[in-house]
FIVODREN-59620 format. One line per 2 residues: number of its first residue (from 1); for each residue x, y, z of C-alpha. Coordinates in Angstrom, 2 decimals, padded with zeros to 5 digits. Layout:
NUM) X:Y:Z ~ ...
END
This chain:
1) 027.77:086.06:-038.87 ~ 031.41:086.82:-039.90
3) 032.51:085.29:-042.97 ~ 033.92:081.78:-043.89
5) 035.23:079.30:-046.50 ~ 033.29:078.07:-049.01
7) 030.77:076.23:-046.95 ~ 030.52:072.38:-048.67
9) 027.36:070.85:-046.83 ~ 026.94:066.53:-047.84
11) 024.37:063.96:-046.08 ~ 023.87:060.37:-046.39
13) 020.11:059.67:-046.33 ~ 018.73:059.17:-042.52
15) 018.68:055.72:-042.18 ~ 015.45:053.70:-041.39
17) 015.61:052.56:-037.78 ~ 014.28:049.03:-038.63
19) 017.41:047.65:-037.51 ~ 021.33:047.70:-036.60
21) 023.35:048.88:-039.94 ~ 024.67:046.79:-042.87
23) 027.20:047.07:-045.56 ~ 025.09:049.26:-047.90
25) 024.45:051.98:-045.14 ~ 027.78:051.56:-044.03
27) 028.68:051.89:-047.88 ~ 027.16:055.36:-048.28
29) 027.84:056.72:-045.32 ~ 031.97:055.37:-046.14
31) 031.33:057.67:-049.27 ~ 030.17:060.37:-047.85
33) 033.03:060.83:-045.04 ~ 035.29:060.07:-047.97
35) 034.30:063.13:-049.34 ~ 033.84:065.12:-046.19
37) 037.42:064.31:-044.95 ~ 038.56:065.44:-048.76
39) 036.80:068.28:-048.74 ~ 038.05:069.83:-045.39
41) 041.97:069.11:-046.46 ~ 041.14:071.52:-049.71
43) 040.09:073.93:-046.95 ~ 035.90:074.08:-047.58
45) 033.65:074.54:-044.31 ~ 032.15:071.37:-044.16
47) 028.81:070.45:-042.85 ~ 028.34:066.72:-042.83
49) 024.56:065.08:-042.16 ~ 023.98:061.53:-041.48
51) 021.41:060.35:-038.97 ~ 017.93:057.80:-038.80
53) 014.64:058.33:-039.74 ~ 012.65:057.61:-037.64
55) 009.06:057.39:-037.74 ~ 006.43:055.89:-039.55
57) 004.16:052.63:-039.18 ~ 006.94:050.14:-039.81
59) 008.48:051.49:-036.24 ~ 005.21:051.17:-034.14
61) 004.83:048.07:-035.25 ~ 008.21:046.55:-035.03
63) 008.16:048.18:-030.92 ~ 005.02:046.79:-030.45
65) 006.00:043.34:-031.34 ~ 009.40:043.85:-029.66
67) 007.26:045.01:-026.17 ~ 008.44:048.67:-026.11
69) 007.17:051.90:-027.24 ~ 007.96:053.24:-030.31
71) 010.76:055.96:-028.48 ~ 012.07:052.82:-026.49
73) 012.75:051.09:-029.69 ~ 014.41:053.74:-031.58
75) 016.31:054.96:-028.52 ~ 018.02:051.28:-028.08
77) 018.83:051.08:-031.81 ~ 020.27:054.82:-032.19
79) 023.21:054.08:-030.48 ~ 023.96:051.16:-032.38
81) 024.38:053.89:-035.80 ~ 026.54:056.00:-033.90
83) 028.36:052.97:-032.37 ~ 029.21:051.51:-036.09
85) 030.20:054.73:-037.89 ~ 032.19:055.32:-034.75
87) 034.11:051.65:-035.37 ~ 034.28:053.24:-039.36
89) 035.87:055.79:-038.32 ~ 033.08:057.96:-039.95
91) 033.56:061.79:-039.08 ~ 030.46:063.62:-039.47
93) 029.10:067.29:-037.80 ~ 026.00:066.18:-036.93
95) 024.10:062.87:-035.93 ~ 020.14:063.92:-037.21
97) 016.74:061.97:-035.48 ~ 014.00:062.67:-036.64
99) 012.14:062.44:-032.67 ~ 014.69:065.37:-032.23
101) 012.03:068.50:-030.85 ~ 013.98:071.27:-033.27
103) 013.33:068.42:-036.60 ~ 009.06:068.52:-035.44
105) 009.58:072.16:-035.05 ~ 010.63:072.71:-038.80
107) 008.70:070.04:-040.48 ~ 005.43:071.72:-038.81
109) 007.07:075.17:-040.42 ~ 007.75:074.11:-043.69
111) 004.00:071.88:-044.02 ~ 002.52:075.10:-042.85
113) 003.91:077.05:-045.73 ~ 002.65:074.50:-048.61
115) -000.46:074.35:-047.07 ~ -000.77:077.59:-046.81
117) 000.61:078.31:-050.48 ~ -002.38:076.05:-051.67
119) 000.07:073.08:-052.26 ~ -001.67:071.09:-050.16
121) -005.24:070.10:-050.16 ~ -007.69:067.08:-048.48
123) -008.64:063.63:-050.39 ~ -009.48:060.67:-050.69
125) -006.78:057.57:-051.05 ~ -007.76:054.47:-053.03
127) -004.22:052.06:-053.90 ~ -001.57:049.99:-053.17
129) 000.96:050.45:-050.46 ~ 003.90:048.48:-049.35
131) 004.48:048.49:-045.57 ~ 008.32:047.61:-045.14
133) 009.30:050.30:-047.90 ~ 006.94:053.21:-046.54
135) 006.18:053.68:-050.10 ~ 002.40:054.69:-052.21
137) 002.23:053.11:-055.91 ~ -000.04:054.38:-058.44
139) -001.24:051.04:-060.40 ~ 000.76:052.25:-063.28
141) 003.38:051.51:-061.54 ~ 003.71:047.82:-060.37
143) 002.06:044.64:-062.14 ~ -001.16:043.44:-061.59
145) -001.68:039.48:-061.28 ~ -003.17:038.12:-064.45
147) -006.26:036.51:-062.12 ~ -006.48:040.20:-060.27
149) -009.02:041.87:-061.60 ~ -008.90:045.76:-060.60
151) -008.86:047.99:-057.46 ~ -011.28:046.35:-054.92
153) -011.50:042.87:-056.40 ~ -007.64:042.95:-055.71
155) -008.08:043.93:-052.53 ~ -010.12:041.14:-051.51
157) -008.50:038.86:-053.06 ~ -005.29:037.48:-050.92
159) -003.49:035.54:-053.38 ~ -003.73:037.79:-056.39
161) -002.31:040.79:-054.09 ~ 000.57:042.09:-056.38
163) 004.17:042.32:-054.99 ~ 006.05:046.00:-054.55
165) 008.07:046.60:-057.36 ~ 011.08:047.37:-055.58
167) 011.53:045.10:-052.95 ~ 009.16:042.11:-053.84
169) 006.82:042.09:-050.70 ~ 002.95:041.81:-051.09
171) 001.71:045.25:-051.42 ~ -001.44:046.50:-048.94
173) -004.86:048.19:-050.60 ~ -005.52:050.77:-049.03
175) -008.51:053.10:-048.69 ~ -008.36:056.44:-046.10
177) -008.82:060.17:-045.75 ~ -005.28:061.90:-046.42
179) -003.83:065.17:-047.36 ~ -002.24:066.11:-050.86
181) 000.32:067.13:-051.67 ~ 000.38:068.62:-055.63
183) 003.40:066.90:-056.71 ~ 001.92:066.49:-060.29
185) 001.83:070.68:-060.65 ~ 005.92:070.12:-060.76
187) 006.55:067.90:-063.55 ~ 007.57:070.32:-065.85
189) 009.59:071.93:-063.61 ~ 011.55:068.88:-063.27
191) 011.95:067.78:-066.60 ~ 013.24:071.31:-067.28
193) 015.32:071.49:-063.94 ~ 017.31:067.67:-064.91
195) 016.92:068.94:-068.58 ~ 019.11:071.78:-067.73
197) 021.30:071.00:-065.32 ~ 022.87:067.95:-066.04
199) 025.15:067.82:-062.41 ~ 021.82:067.91:-060.40
201) 021.73:064.23:-060.98 ~ 024.12:061.37:-060.93
203) 025.40:059.25:-062.43 ~ 024.02:060.06:-066.28
205) 021.60:056.17:-066.06 ~ 019.86:057.34:-063.01
207) 019.24:060.87:-064.67 ~ 017.79:059.35:-067.41
209) 016.12:056.82:-065.24 ~ 014.44:059.72:-063.48
211) 013.67:061.86:-066.67 ~ 012.05:058.77:-068.30
213) 009.55:058.76:-065.36 ~ 008.74:061.98:-065.00
215) 007.99:062.26:-069.20 ~ 005.40:059.19:-068.27
217) 003.40:062.10:-065.78 ~ 003.30:062.46:-061.87
219) 000.61:061.76:-059.46 ~ -000.14:063.76:-056.37
221) 001.11:062.40:-053.35 ~ -000.86:061.19:-049.97
223) 001.33:062.91:-046.94 ~ -000.50:062.14:-044.07
225) -001.85:059.06:-042.78 ~ -005.32:058.82:-040.23
227) -003.97:055.70:-038.13 ~ -000.88:056.19:-037.03
229) 000.13:057.39:-034.41 ~ 004.19:057.44:-034.44
231) 004.78:060.49:-036.49 ~ 004.45:064.02:-036.64
233) 001.02:065.99:-036.82 ~ 000.42:067.92:-039.59
235) 000.31:071.14:-037.69 ~ -003.46:072.34:-038.93
237) -005.03:069.06:-038.16 ~ -003.49:068.65:-034.40
239) -007.21:069.79:-032.52 ~ -009.76:068.71:-035.21
241) -012.04:065.58:-035.05 ~ -010.06:064.25:-037.83
243) -005.89:064.33:-036.46 ~ -002.86:062.99:-039.28
245) 000.39:062.77:-038.68 ~ 003.03:063.35:-041.52
247) 003.77:060.31:-044.42 ~ 007.15:059.06:-043.16
249) 008.73:060.15:-046.42 ~ 007.48:063.70:-046.50
251) 009.16:064.03:-042.63 ~ 012.27:062.43:-043.43
253) 013.39:064.63:-046.40 ~ 012.66:067.87:-044.44
255) 015.42:066.35:-042.00 ~ 018.42:068.40:-044.78
257) 017.25:071.79:-044.11 ~ 015.82:071.37:-040.26
259) 019.75:070.08:-039.43 ~ 020.95:073.94:-040.88
261) 017.94:075.86:-038.87 ~ 015.19:076.11:-041.52
263) 012.27:076.95:-039.33 ~ 013.89:077.39:-036.10
265) 012.82:080.88:-035.73 ~ 016.42:083.03:-034.89
267) 017.79:085.57:-036.74 ~ 021.43:082.83:-036.05
269) 019.44:079.72:-037.41 ~ 018.53:081.59:-040.61
271) 021.79:082.83:-041.55 ~ 022.84:079.67:-040.63
273) 020.36:078.18:-043.53 ~ 021.31:081.00:-046.21
275) 024.94:080.07:-045.80 ~ 024.50:076.18:-045.82
277) 021.63:075.91:-048.47 ~ 021.50:074.32:-050.89
279) 023.40:071.19:-050.04 ~ 026.47:070.69:-052.41
281) 025.61:066.60:-053.10 ~ 022.65:064.50:-051.44
283) 024.52:060.43:-051.29 ~ 021.68:058.04:-051.67
285) 020.97:054.71:-053.27 ~ 019.66:053.69:-056.08
287) 016.59:052.50:-054.60 ~ 015.76:055.80:-053.24
289) 016.22:058.31:-055.96 ~ 012.62:058.60:-056.76
291) 011.71:060.24:-053.69 ~ 015.27:062.63:-053.07
293) 015.06:063.55:-057.24 ~ 010.93:063.73:-057.78
295) 009.26:064.30:-054.09 ~ 011.95:066.83:-052.65
297) 012.87:068.94:-055.45 ~ 009.28:069.21:-055.85
299) 008.40:069.97:-052.55 ~ 011.05:072.68:-051.96
301) 010.22:074.17:-055.15 ~ 006.75:074.45:-053.80
303) 008.44:076.14:-050.04 ~ 010.11:078.70:-053.17
305) 013.89:077.17:-051.74 ~ 016.79:076.25:-054.04
307) 017.51:072.67:-055.20 ~ 020.81:070.29:-053.88
309) 023.06:070.87:-056.50 ~ 023.90:067.31:-056.32
311) 022.11:064.19:-055.74 ~ 024.46:061.27:-056.11
313) 023.15:057.60:-056.22 ~ 025.33:054.78:-055.82
315) 024.14:050.81:-056.57 ~ 024.25:047.96:-055.11
317) 026.48:045.77:-053.16 ~ 026.02:041.96:-054.79
319) 027.43:038.88:-053.50 ~ 027.72:036.60:-056.43
321) 025.67:038.66:-058.63 ~ 022.48:039.24:-056.08
323) 021.66:041.76:-053.60 ~ 022.95:041.07:-049.91
325) 020.46:040.77:-047.65 ~ 019.56:038.37:-044.57
327) 016.96:035.97:-046.25 ~ 019.29:035.23:-049.37
329) 021.79:034.39:-045.81 ~ 024.69:035.96:-048.08
331) 024.76:039.42:-045.62 ~ 028.20:040.49:-044.30
333) 028.12:042.97:-041.56 ~ 030.94:046.01:-041.38
335) 031.83:044.41:-038.32 ~ 033.18:041.37:-038.97
337) 034.88:042.97:-042.39 ~ 036.60:045.24:-039.75
339) 037.53:042.65:-037.73 ~ 039.48:040.68:-040.71
341) 040.81:043.64:-042.73 ~ 041.12:046.97:-039.92
343) 039.01:050.38:-040.31 ~ 041.41:051.42:-043.23
345) 041.77:047.79:-044.95 ~ 038.12:048.16:-044.65
347) 037.63:051.91:-046.03 ~ 040.11:051.08:-048.78
349) 038.58:048.30:-050.19 ~ 034.83:049.36:-050.41
351) 036.25:053.03:-052.22 ~ 038.92:050.92:-054.60
353) 037.36:047.98:-055.40 ~ 033.39:049.41:-055.92
355) 032.71:051.88:-058.77 ~ 030.68:054.27:-056.71
357) 027.59:054.93:-059.13 ~ 027.28:051.01:-060.28
359) 025.86:047.83:-058.93 ~ 029.62:046.04:-057.70
361) 030.28:042.76:-056.77 ~ 032.56:041.70:-053.35
363) 034.10:038.45:-052.08 ~ 036.10:038.18:-049.30
365) 038.37:036.54:-052.05 ~ 038.44:040.07:-053.92
367) 039.00:041.98:-050.66 ~ 041.97:040.01:-049.73
369) 043.74:040.43:-053.04 ~ 043.39:043.89:-053.13
371) 044.24:044.14:-049.22 ~ 047.48:041.86:-049.91
373) 048.15:043.21:-053.12 ~ 047.70:047.17:-052.91
375) 048.38:047.53:-049.15 ~ 050.44:044.85:-047.42
377) 052.43:045.19:-051.08 ~ 052.53:047.95:-052.71
379) 051.71:050.45:-049.77 ~ 053.37:048.76:-046.60
381) 056.06:047.14:-048.05 ~ 057.28:050.59:-049.70
383) 057.22:052.33:-046.07 ~ 058.96:048.81:-044.36
385) 061.74:048.86:-046.84 ~ 062.29:052.52:-047.30
387) 062.17:053.35:-043.59 ~ 064.32:050.52:-042.91
389) 067.19:051.65:-045.00 ~ 067.21:055.17:-044.20
391) 067.49:052.98:-040.37 ~ 070.49:051.50:-041.52
393) 072.11:053.75:-043.91 ~ 071.24:056.81:-042.89
395) 070.94:056.22:-038.96 ~ 067.28:056.76:-039.18
397) 067.76:060.55:-040.26 ~ 066.15:061.80:-043.58
399) 068.73:062.59:-045.90 ~ 069.32:066.40:-047.54
401) 068.61:065.88:-051.54 ~ 071.55:066.75:-053.04
403) 070.38:068.03:-056.61 ~ 070.08:066.50:-059.94
405) 073.79:065.57:-060.13 ~ 073.37:062.27:-061.07
407) 072.50:060.93:-064.58 ~ 070.54:058.38:-062.87
409) 068.64:061.17:-060.91 ~ 066.06:061.12:-064.15
411) 063.86:058.45:-062.43 ~ 063.54:060.49:-059.43
413) 062.59:063.52:-061.24 ~ 060.59:061.13:-063.08
415) 058.50:060.54:-059.61 ~ 058.66:064.06:-059.29
417) 056.36:064.14:-062.58 ~ 054.22:061.58:-061.53
419) 053.72:063.44:-057.84 ~ 053.14:066.95:-059.56
421) 050.32:065.54:-061.70 ~ 048.46:064.03:-058.55
423) 045.99:066.99:-057.49 ~ 044.47:067.31:-061.05
425) 043.70:063.71:-061.30 ~ 042.89:063.65:-058.11
427) 040.39:066.72:-057.91 ~ 039.32:065.55:-061.36
429) 037.77:062.13:-060.19 ~ 036.83:063.10:-057.24
431) 034.76:066.30:-058.80 ~ 033.48:063.06:-060.34
433) 032.66:060.74:-057.67 ~ 034.80:058.93:-059.11
435) 036.71:057.01:-055.74 ~ 038.19:054.37:-057.51
437) 039.64:056.57:-060.37 ~ 041.41:058.76:-057.49
439) 043.09:056.18:-055.75 ~ 044.18:054.76:-058.96
441) 045.60:057.85:-059.44 ~ 047.18:057.55:-056.02
443) 048.40:054.60:-056.62 ~ 050.70:055.17:-059.70
445) 052.95:057.51:-057.39 ~ 053.03:054.32:-054.82
447) 054.14:052.07:-057.85 ~ 056.60:054.37:-059.14
449) 057.83:054.96:-055.97 ~ 058.36:051.13:-055.27
451) 060.01:050.71:-059.23 ~ 062.30:053.42:-058.68
453) 063.11:051.88:-055.12 ~ 063.92:048.58:-056.69
455) 065.68:049.89:-059.79 ~ 068.27:052.60:-057.89
457) 069.50:049.47:-055.65 ~ 069.99:051.63:-052.67
459) 071.76:048.57:-050.84 ~ 074.27:048.51:-053.77
461) 074.72:052.47:-053.97 ~ 075.02:052.37:-050.04
463) 078.67:049.90:-050.72 ~ 080.14:052.91:-052.77
465) 081.04:055.50:-050.65 ~ 081.58:058.11:-053.99
467) 078.07:057.10:-054.32 ~ 076.66:058.39:-050.87
469) 075.35:061.83:-052.53 ~ 073.05:059.31:-055.21
471) 072.31:057.14:-052.44 ~ 070.71:060.54:-050.20
473) 068.83:061.34:-053.46 ~ 066.66:058.12:-054.00
475) 066.47:057.88:-050.53 ~ 065.50:061.42:-049.81
477) 063.18:060.89:-053.21 ~ 061.59:058.34:-052.10
479) 060.70:059.33:-049.03 ~ 059.71:062.22:-050.01
481) 056.72:060.25:-052.77 ~ 055.70:058.32:-049.24
483) 054.88:061.62:-047.60 ~ 052.54:063.00:-050.69
485) 051.25:059.40:-050.72 ~ 050.09:059.88:-047.15
487) 048.80:063.13:-048.03 ~ 046.31:061.81:-050.48
489) 045.22:058.53:-049.04 ~ 044.42:060.64:-045.49
491) 040.42:061.19:-046.79 ~ 040.79:057.12:-047.41
493) 042.74:055.66:-044.61 ~ 042.99:058.52:-042.23
495) 044.84:056.14:-039.35 ~ 047.13:054.44:-041.82
497) 047.77:058.19:-043.12 ~ 048.34:059.45:-039.40
499) 050.69:057.25:-038.41 ~ 053.24:057.25:-042.17
501) 053.38:060.95:-041.20 ~ 054.32:060.60:-037.73
503) 057.36:057.91:-038.67 ~ 058.23:060.47:-041.22
505) 058.76:062.85:-038.21 ~ 055.53:065.24:-039.56
507) 051.85:066.23:-038.25 ~ 049.01:064.12:-039.19
509) 048.43:064.29:-042.44 ~ 044.60:064.79:-041.89
511) 045.14:068.26:-040.16 ~ 046.00:069.93:-043.60
513) 043.71:072.19:-045.17 ~ 045.31:073.08:-048.10
515) 045.97:069.69:-050.06 ~ 047.20:070.65:-053.23
517) 049.89:073.54:-051.25 ~ 051.01:070.62:-048.90
519) 051.74:067.95:-051.46 ~ 054.06:069.72:-053.79
521) 057.50:068.09:-053.55 ~ 060.25:068.50:-051.85
523) 058.67:069.60:-048.18 ~ 060.02:067.10:-046.44
525) 062.52:068.52:-043.68 ~ 066.38:066.81:-044.06
527) 067.51:065.39:-040.54 ~ 063.93:064.35:-040.04
529) 063.80:061.00:-037.47 ~ 062.62:058.24:-039.43
531) 061.00:055.43:-037.98 ~ 060.45:052.19:-039.43
533) 057.68:050.74:-037.07 ~ 055.77:047.83:-037.04
535) 054.54:046.67:-040.73 ~ 051.46:049.10:-041.66
537) 049.43:045.84:-043.08 ~ 050.02:041.90:-042.70
539) 049.67:039.67:-045.40 ~ 046.14:037.46:-045.06
541) 044.43:034.37:-046.28 ~ 041.44:033.96:-048.26
543) 038.78:031.72:-046.50 ~ 037.03:030.76:-049.61
END
C-alpha cells in the first residue's frame, strides 16, 4: 500500500434498528461528523463509520409483530437512518449493517480465534436478562424486590420480578446452555489499562465509573443464545445438535474491525486493517460504556489486537430535567427541529449549547435564543452589514489593505491577534472533545469583528475622502475576519461556511486540508467581488 497521511478512524455506535433515528442517536452522529470534518481540514486521512445493529431477539420479535421477516424489517428501517444522516449533512465514509455478508465472515473469524485460544467455553446460564436492552445482569448488579426470594423463586413470582438497572423495565429470568467468554480473566488487565492510560476513556467521570465497576469484579459473559435464530451462528456449532447464535452485543462490537478488513482474508484487507486500527475514537452514549469499555477491550486483548485509543461517552439530552422518550411525551425529532432551525442552525445549537460529555438540557426557548443571538444577530448580521457596506462604499469589491497608517488601526491589529490565537484554542478544545469551547473561541472573533465594525463606523469614514485608506483597512480587516470565521465554523456549519466563502469570492471552506495555513491572516485577495446575498439566518420567535 502506498504511503498515506495519518489515519484518523472514528466511529459512532451502530444503532439498534428498532425505530427511526431520534435526537440522541443524531447527537452522537453529529458530534462524530463535526470531529471528522475538522480532522479532514487538518489533513488527516479520516475514516468515519456509522451504521446499524440488525440482529437479536428484539428485532426478531418486532418483525414478527409487524408481519415481516427480520430481513424485511431491517431493510425497511435502514433507509430511514441513511435519510436522517443525509438531512443533517452527516458525511460518513461507511454505513455498516451487521446483516452484511462481510460482517458475518469477520465476526465468525474473530469468535473462532477466541475459541481456539481457550477464551470461549460451554456452560449453563441462569440469571436475569433485559430483552429491550439485550443485556445480561448479575444479581449483584440489580435491586431485588423485597419479597422476591432468590433465583428461581423470583422467576416464579411475576409480581416480584426486578427491573433493569438501565431502562427500568422488567427483567426476564433465563436458564439455558450457552457459550461463555472468559471476561473475568481480564479484570486486572482492564484496571491496569485505565489506570495507566487516562486518555483511553473520557470524560473522567465515566473513567472513574468504569474503574469502580472493574474493582468490584467481573463475571464471565454469555455470548450465545440457543433459541434466537436471527443472528450470526457460532461457527463451531453450526452443524452440531445444539446450534447457537451469537449474543447481539458480541456480534455488534466486532463491526468496528469488520469495516476495515479484519478477517476478510485478502492481503489488501490485511493492510487496510493494519493501517486503520486501532481506532482513534469510539463515540458512545454513557448508557453503553460497559459494553465499549469492558467487554470490547477484553475481547480485543483476548484476540491479540490493540485497543481503541479513546472511548468518549456523552451524556443524555434532557427536557425539563428528564431524559427524552416517547412514553414521557417529551421527545422531539431531528426533522422537526431542522424544519424550524435549518440544518446548520440545528448543528450549531447541539454543538454549542450542550456540553459534550455531560447531561444537557434542551428546549425550544434555548434553541431560539442561541439561534437569534449567535447566528442571526452576531454572525449573520455581521456578514450582512459588512457585505452591504462593501457594495455601497467599494462598488462590491474587496479593498486592498493599505497598512497600519493610522492610530485607529490598533483596533484592526487587535482583531488580527484574536484570529492568530484561534488555531491553538480550537485545537486544544477539540482534542478535549469540548465542542462548545471551540465554538466559543471562534465567537470571540465574531464578537471582536462586530465591535471593530461598530467602533470604526465605516459609514462615517466614507463621508471624508481623506479617510479612504482608513475605510479600506476597516473593511478589509473585517472581511478577513469573516473569512477566518467561515473556515473555523466549517466543521459545524458546512453549508453556511461555504456560502460565506462564496460571497467572498473564494472556494469552499469544506475543501480545505490545512486549516492552520488557510486561516493565517491576510489571504483574502484584494479585488475579489463581494456578494451580499440574502440573510444567512432569519430571526425566530419562541413557541413557548
